[in-house]
N, C-alpha and C positions, 0 to 999 in steps of 0.2 A: 344648665346649658353652657355656661362659661367654662366649666370643667371639661365638658365634652369637646368643645372647640380647641382647648389647650391640648388635650390628648391627641386629637387629629393633627394639630400642628407639629407635635413632637413626632408622630408617625411619618408625616410628609417630609420633614427634615432628615429623618433617619433613612428613608428609602432613597431620597435624593443625594444623601451624603454631602449635604451642604455644609455641615459643621461637625468635624470629627469629635468635638467636645461634647456634643449632645448625646445623651444616653439613648442607646437603642432599645426599642421595646420588642421582645422576642415573639415567636421563636426565631432563632437565627440559624442561617445556613449559608456557609461560605461556598458559593457555587462558582466554578470556573470553566473556561472553555479553551480548547486547543484544536488547531487545524493542521493538516498536512495535505500535500498534493502528490499524486503518482500518475504518470512518471513526471520526474522533474523536467526532463526534455520531452516535449510533446509535439508531434508532428501536426502541421495544418491539416484540418479536416478530421482529426482524431479525437477520441474521447479522453477527457481528463477526469480522473476520479479524485474528489476532495473528501478526506475523512474529517468528520467534525465530532470531537470528543467532549462530553460534559461530565463533570465530576463534582462532588460535594465533599468537603472535609469537616462538615458540622459546624457547631456542636449538635444541630438538630437535623432531622430529615427535611429536605426541601420539598414543598408542595407546589405544583403548577409552575414549572420553570419554563419561561418563554425563551426560545432560541431563534435567532434570525441570522440568515446568511444570504447576501446578495448574489445573484448570478454574475460572475465576473465579466467585465467589459471584454468584448471580443469573443464571447461564447454564448451559446444558448442552452436552455435547460433540456436535459435528457431524462433523468430519473432521481428520485429521492427514496432511500430505502433505510430501514431500521431492522434489525439492531445487532450490533456486536455488543452484547450486554452481559452484565453479571447481576442477575436478579433484580433488574430495573425494567420499567415499563416504557414503551415507545411513545404512545399517545398520538393524538391527531396532528395532521399537518396541512398547511396550505401552500401550494406550489403553483408556479406558472404552468401553462400547457407545454407539452413537448414542442421544442423549437422556439419557445418565448423567452423572455427576459423578465426581470423583476427580483422578487425576494421570496425565499423559502422561509415560512414561519412554522415552527414545530413547538408543541406544548408537551413537556414531560410531566405527567401527573404526579409522580413521586420519585424522588431521587435520594436514596439512602446514603450513608457515609460509613466508612470503615470504622468499626468499634474497637479493633484490635489488630495487631500485625497478622497478615494472612486472611483477614476478613475479606469475603468475596464481593462486598458492595464497593466496587471500585469505580463505577461510572457507566456510561453508555456512549456508544459511537454510532453516528449516522454516516451514510455514504451519499454524497451528492455527485452525480455524473453530469458532465457538461460537454457540449460539442464545440471544439475550437473552430473558428472561422477558416474555411478553406483558403481564403486569401490572406491570412494573418501573415505579417511580415516576419522574416527571419530575425531572431533575437528579441522579439516583442515579449514583454513581461506580462504574465496573467496574474493578477492579484486577487486574493479572495479573503475576505474578512468576515468573521463570525462573531456574534454578540449574544450574551445572555442578559435578560432584562435585569437592570439594576436601577438606573435612574429613569429609564424609559417606562412610561406609564400607559401608552396606547396599547390596544389589544387586551386590555385586562378584563374586559367583559367576556372575551372568548377564552382567555387563559388567566384566570383571576389568581395572581400570586398570593400565597397565604403565609409566606416567610419573608424575613428581611435578610438581605445580603450585607454584611458588615464591611466587606472588602471589595471595592470596585476595581482594584488593580488587576484582577485576573478575569474580568468580565468581557474582554475583547482579545481576539487573537487573529493573526494575519499569516498567510502563506503565499508563496509565489512559485510559479513554474515558467519555463522559458520555451517559446516557440522555436522549434529546431527541426530540420529535415524537410521531407521525409526521406529516410534511408531504411529499406526493409532488410534487416539482418535475418537470414534463415540458417538453421542448423538441421542436419540429418545424419543418421547412421545409414551408410550406403550398403554395407554388408557385414555379416557376422559368419565366420567360418573356422572349423567345421561345425556343423550342427546336426547331430549331437557331437560333443567333444568328449574324449575319454578322460577319466580321472587322471591327473598328473600331466595332461596335455596342454598345449598352448591354444588359446582362443584369439583369433585375430579380428579386430574391428577396424573398418574403413570409415572415417568420419569426414564430413564436409561442412564448411561454413561459407556462405555466400552472401554478398550484398546485392540484393535485387534492385537497388537504386530507388528513386532516380538520383538521389544525392550520395556523395561519399559519406561514409560512416566513420566517425571518430571513436578512438579508444574502444576498439572491439576486443571482447573477452569471451573465449570459449572455455567451458569447463566440462569435464566428463568424469563420472564416478561410477563405480561398479560394485558388486555385491560380495563375491567370495574369493576370487583369485588374487594373485600377487603380481605386481608390475614386472614385466620383462623388458619392454621398451616403449617408447613414445617418440615418433618421428614425424616429420613433415614430408609428404610425397610430392606436392606441387603447389603452385600458386605463390602469391606474395609472401615474403619471409615473415613469419610470426616468431616471437619469443616464446620458447617452450619451458614449462615448469612441471617438473615431476613430483614436486612436493609442496603444492600450494596450500595445503591445509595441514596444520601441525597436529591435528586431532585424528587424522586418519592416513593411512598409506594407500588408500584405494581411490585416489583422485589425481587427475592431471589437468593442466590448464595451458592455453596458448593465447597470446595477446599481440595486438599490432595497434600502432597509433592512428593509422588511416587505412581503411579498406575501401578502395575506390569502387564506384558503382559498376556492377557487372562482374567483379572479381570473385573467384572461387579459391579457396584453400582446401587441400585434402591432407588428411593425417592418417597415420597407421598406429593403432594401439595394440599391443600384444600382452595378453594376460595369461599366466599359468595357473590352472585350476588345481585345487587340492588333490593330493595323491590318493587320499582315502575319502570315500563317500559312502553313504548307506547302500545296502544291497539293492534298494529300489531306485537308487540314483538321486541326483539333486538337480538344482537349477542355478543358472547365473542370470543376473539382470544388469543393465547398463543404461545410463541416463546422460544425455548430452544437452547442453544449453549454450546460448550465445546472447550476448547483450552488447549495447553500445551506448555512449553518452549522446548520441544523435537521435532525434525523435523517430521512433519506429511506428509506421502506420498499421502494422499487423503483428501482434504478439503471439498468434496462434502458431506460427512457424518458427518460434525462437528456440524450440527444443524438440527432442525426439527421445524415444526410449524403447527398449526391448525388455520384456518381462519373463521370458521363458526361453532359455537355451539349455537343453538337457545335458547334464553331465553324467555319463554312464560309467559304472564300475569297470575297471580293467579286467 
């Protein structure tokens, strides 16, 4: 009986990390957690997505890893989802009801570890979505903290940990986002002409970037990239003056960008992009594509209108 009590005492000290000199009784699994928030600038009344990654560097697989993350102050629960994963299991979760607050608790039944470089057992990522208070103050910081069970021992009946974590230093992680906006930046391809375009001919795109408000948008960036043609010109036709860049990406010559420090609410800028199509195409023709996107460092309440694309503009043989 005395021997059993001593064994239990050693285990308790090991799990609690009370004394680094105490030998740990295996199996051992160094489990860690990391968190990130998107977007970093979030508008009041918008959805904030918090990614929660859990990994294990061994030396053994981890069994029943208990993960906790509190719903950040100033937000309410929307959803919890799994998984962005590499051969890992999601497991059961306890969440508040939609619109509620409290804590999300998830149990990962088994978490492998990479045995060699290139091993696919790299961890698992969950997504927590929360709704920011519509009355949140400008500049308010939203803080989110996630923890994997190390010294915590409650919930062990629900998620009975079967491995010991020898390293408490990576068991907690925190991320922040800032309440900003709203400034609804929208981008659209107004027209493409001619369609079809002859091989060797010039294709003209008219592009627009607008701030639908209600606040001014800071550090607005518009980027456009296309498929086959070569750049002839990129100019601004109207609106507040943007800085134009005809070579924003060192890896491709098929991209242009425009930026401005402040795009006031209600303002629209229009650009003209001319691309020359290849002189030779297959006898059955080819096609051109174009993608336009715009972003801002001010919180955007609607990301669905931040980009536009055309996927089929016929290039006909001469």
